[in-house]
N, C-alpha and C positions, 0 to 999 in steps of 0.2 A: 729591651732594646730590640728594634726591628731592623734586620739587615735586608736590603734590597739590592739584588745583583745589578751591576751596571748595564747589562744587556736588556733589562726590563724597562719598559716605559712605565713610569710610576702611576700615571692617571688611570689607564683602563684596566689595570690588573688587581683591583681590590679583592676580588674573589680568590685569586691565587695567593695573595698575601695573607688573607685571613685563613685560608686552608692550611698554610704552612704553620700558622701560630695558634691553631686550635688545641684545646686541651686533649692530651692523648692518654687519658686515664682509662682504666679497665671498665668496660661497659658491663652492666648487669645482664645476666643471662640465666636461663634455666629456671630452677625453683625460686630463686630470689626475685627474678623479674616477674614471674607469674603470680607470686604471692602479692607483690606490690601492685600489680595491675588489678588483681581481684579486689584488694582492699580499696583501691580508688573507685572501682565500679560500685562496690557496696556503698561507699560514702556518697557517690553521685546519686544512687537510687534513694538513699535515705534523705539526701538534700531535696530531691524532687518531691518525696512524700511530705516533708516538712513545709515545702513551699506551697503545696496544695492545701495543707492544713492551715497555713497562715492566710491563704486566700479565703478559705472558708470562714476564718475568724475575722476577716476584713481588716487585717493588719497591713499597714502601708509604711513605706519609708524606713526610717531608723528602727522603729518598733519591730517591723517585720524582719529586718536584717538581724537584729539582736536575738529575736525569738528563734530564728533558724540557726544562728551560731550557737546558742545555748543547746538546742536540740542535737547539734552535731558535736557538742562538747569541745568547741574551738575556744581558744583563749579570746576573751573579748577585745584584746588589743590587736587581734589579727586584722589585717587590712581587708576591707570589703571586696577588693579585687580578687582575693583568694576565693571568697564565697562565689563570686560571679564565675570564676573559672570552673569551680565544682559544679555549679548549676548548668553551665554550658556543656560540660561533659555529659550530664544527665540528658540534656536535649539531643546531643549528638548520638547517643546510644552506644558510645564507646567505653 
């Protein structure tokens, strides 16, 4: 249920409304955050290497995607968007 105070104009304050209703869970920090970030960086570097190898093998389309996913040991039911995010991270260098 969303409660909107009477003194707010409903239309222009969507940012304020969503700010009130954001999840307020505990954020990861310290060792746990660093280890997760490092694991993601390593996965992104591995994905970039596999992508280059797939290009060298002249793999395209679904075959390339499946080959990279197998190399990363991702479940084959994983959505291709997840792989695109990983590869985008490798290009960003983050």
